[in-house]
N, C-alpha and C positions, 0 to 999 in steps of 0.2 A: 629598127623596131621589129620588122617582120622576121629578121634573122634571129633576134633574141627570143621571139615567141617560138620559132621553130626549135631552137636549142632547148628551151624549157619543155616543150612537148616531147622532144626526143629523150630527154633525161627522165621524164615521167614514164614514158613507155618502157625505157630500159629498167626502171625500178620495178614496174609491174611484171616485166618478163623475167627478171632475175631477182627474186625475193631474197631477203637476208638469210644467210645460212643459219640453220637451227643450231643452238648450243647443245653439245652432247653432254649427257650426265651419266656417269658410270656407277652402277650399283653392284657391289661385290657380295656374293652369297656363298657361304662355305658348305652348302647342303646340295644333295643330288636334285636333279630336275623333278623327280617324282615326289619330293618332300613338300609338305604343306607350306613351309616358309618360302620355297622357291615359287610356289603358286601365288603367295602373297606378293612376292617380288614382281611377278608377271602382272598382277593386278595394279601394283603401284606404278609400274611402267606405263600401263594403259591409262591410268588416272592422270599422271603428269602430262603425258603427251596430249591427251584430250583437253584437259583443263587449261593447258598453256596455248592451245590453238596452234600447235606446231612450233612454238618458240623453243621448246626443249625436245630433243630426242633422247631416249634412254637406252643404254646398253647394259644388259645383264651379264655379269661375269661369274663363273662358278669355280669349282675346284681346280680347273685347268690353270688358274693363276695363283694357286696356293691354298693353304689351310686358313683356319680362322685367324691366327695371329698375323699371318701375311696380309690378310685383308684389312685387319685393324691398323696395322702399321702403314699400309697403303693409303687408307682413308686419312690417317693422321697427317701424312705428308702431303696429301692432296692428289695422290695418284688416282684415287676414286673419290667421288663426291659423297657417296653413302655406302656404308658397310653394315652387314648383319653380324652381330656378335651374339655368342651364347652367354656363358657365365664369365668368360675370360675378361671382357673389358672392365668389369667392375673391380676385379682384383688387380688389374694392371693400372687403372687410372683413378680409382676411388676406393682404395683398400680399406680406409676407415669406415666405409659405409657398405662394404660388400658382404652383407649378412643375409640377403634374401635367399641366396642359393646355398647356404651352409647345409651339408648333409645331416639328416636326423635331428632337425630342430623344429621345423614347421609341419603342420598337419593339413594345410590347404594353401592354394594360391592366394586366397584372400589374406591369410596371415602374413605370407611372405611379401605381398605387395605393399604393405604399410611402410616398408623401408623407403619406397619411392614417393611417398605422400607427405604433405605438410612441409614443415621447416626442414626436416631431415632430407626429404626429397630435393628441396632447393639446394641445400649444401652439397648433396651428392652430385647434382648436375654441374654446379660450379667447379667441383673438383675434377670432373671429367674434362671440362673445357681447359682448365689450367694445366692439367697433367698430360692430356692426350691431344689437345687441339681438336677435340671432337665435341659435338653437341648431341646430347641424348634427345632425340626427337620423338621417341615412342618405344613402348614395350609390348611385345606379343606374348600371350600366355603359352606356356609349354605344358605338355603332359608330364606328370611326375616321372622321375628317373627310376629305372629298375635294373636289376642285375641279371646278366645272362651268363651261362656257364655250361660246362660239359657234364656236370654232375649236379644233382639237386642241392640247393642252398636253403636251409631252413633256419640255422642259427649261426652266430659268429664263429663257432667252432668249424663250420664248413668252409670258411675262407682262410683259416690259419695257414700261413706260409704259401698261399696260392698267388701266382703271378697275375696281376689284374691291371687292365688298362684304365687310366683315368685321364681327364683333360689336363692341360698344363696349368693347373690351379693349385698353388702351394697348400692352402688350407685343406683341400680335399685329400691331398697326399698325406697330410698329417693325420687326418681323421681315419682314413682307411688303414694307415699304419698302426694307429692306436687300437683299432678293431682286430688287427692281426694279419691283414693281407699284405702282399708285397706289391704296392702300387707302382706302376710304370707309366709316366706321361708319354703318350703317343698321339700324334696328330690324327684326327678323324679319318682322312683319306687312306691312312695306312693300317687302320684297325682290322679290316677284313683279312688282309694278308698276314698280319701278325697273329691272328687267331688261327688261320689256316695252317701256318707253318709252326705253330707251337711256341712262338716267342712269348705269348701270353696265353692264359687259360680261361680268363673271364674278362668281362668288361661291363660297364654300366651306362645306360642311356635311356631316354624316353622311348616309348613303344613305337613311335613313328620313325625314329632313327633305326631301331632294330629291324623294322619292316623294310624301310627304303634302302637300308644298307645290306639287305639280304643276309643278315647274320644267322638266320635259321639254317643256312647252308653249312655253318661252321660251329654252331652252338645248339645244344639240345634242350636246355632248360631256361626259362625266364622266371625269376623270383620277384614277386611284387613287393619289393622293399619300399618303394615310393619314398625314397630317402631325400629327394630334393624336389621342391616345388619352386621352380625358377621361371625365368622369362628370357625371350630373345630380345636383344637390344638393337634398335635402329639408330645408327650413329652417323651424323653428318659432319663433314670437314668444316671446322669453324670458319676458316677463311672464305670458303664458298658461301656459307650461311651469311656472313657479314657482307658479302658482295652482292647478295640478292636485294632487289627492291622490296619494299614493304609488301607490295601487292604479290610479288612472286613468293615471298616467304609464306604468306597466308595461303596461297594456292598450293604450294608444295606440302605444307603442313596439313591442309585439308585432304590432300591426296593420300598422305601417309595415314592419317586418322581413319579414313574410310577403309583403306586396305587392311589395317590392323583389325578393325571391328569385324570385317568380313572373315579374316583369317582366324580370329578367336572362336568364332562360331564353327568354322570348319574343323579346327583342332579338337575342341571339346566334344563335338558330336561323333567323332570317328574312333575314340579311344577303345571302346568295347569291341567294335568291329575289328580293329587291328589285332587285338588279343585273339579273337576267334580265327583270324586269318593265319596268325602264327601257329595256332594249334593245328589248323588244317595242313600246314607245312611240316608238321611233325614235332613241334616244340611242346614241352610239358610246362604248364603254368603252375608255379609253386606259391603257396601262401606261407611266407616265413614268419618267424617270431620277431616282429619289428621292434617290440619293446626291448628285447634282449640286445638288439643292435644299438638302440638309442642309449641304453645304459652303458654299453661298452664304449661308445663314442664320446660320452659326456666329459671325461677329463680333458680330452683334446679340444673339445668345443669351448670349455671354460677358459682354457689357456689362450685360444685364438681370440676369444671375445675381449681379452684384455687389451688388444691392439685396436679396438674399435673406438669411434667417438662415444663419449659417455652415454648418450641417449640410446645409441644403437646397442651398446653393451648391455644396458639395463633391459632392453626389449628381448634380446636373445636369452639372457639368463632367466627372464620371467617365463619363457617357454620351456626351459629345462626344468624349472621348479614346478 
């Protein structure tokens, strides 16, 4: 009996001395460390580690493990538990609902966000799980996308036949082709070099990307086309999600929600400041004829809308009309 008691006490001491190893959770972020979304990732890491009382440790992975598509595919296969996606995941995994980020359709983030709400939003999320083995666990607001170039761009005529970088998103390629540009899909980590070497002459991105990517070193003008009001997508591997206990699911989701709310305030409050900083670096801010771009893009948008779910198509066409 004394021996059994000694063994029990020894086992208890060993458990106290050697706690269970924390489970590592990898988050892949396709943005530079100076970008607001990387800061949201850092806050999410802090939230999860604190809320889990050490049960989870979080590793943040950046562009050293690839671009956006690499990260999405890694999260889909389970290589990463969470990945940050820009506009790409919706066109890859829920193309019938991927209307929120169509260029030259919406006038505000609030208008674009309706695609993620109500019954349409539920079906969108189901499609992402079925097609990508990913669960959409949150969206972060983005600043609208603008065009940078080596010459001022005021009307569609100024982009005719110009080589322009766009993300690997087929509808965007179609729309910019309709407008008259020569769009070339290039991964974000390669954009700076492509501009520097003349592979492309212009590109489009939110002002925070333009700043964090130091594009002011290789571009002289930024035109406020504000042609896309979209979101960052936080996606979790579905197998990992299903493997979490109900308590851990709630804990992780709370951590994500808090980090997103914090990040939304950070992003929206810095937009004007970033334009000022770009001007201080020598860039000229141009106010283009956005209505002319919208009119030029409309035929391609109408054609693309035919591939959407009926309710999404109706919503997009209502904005054109």
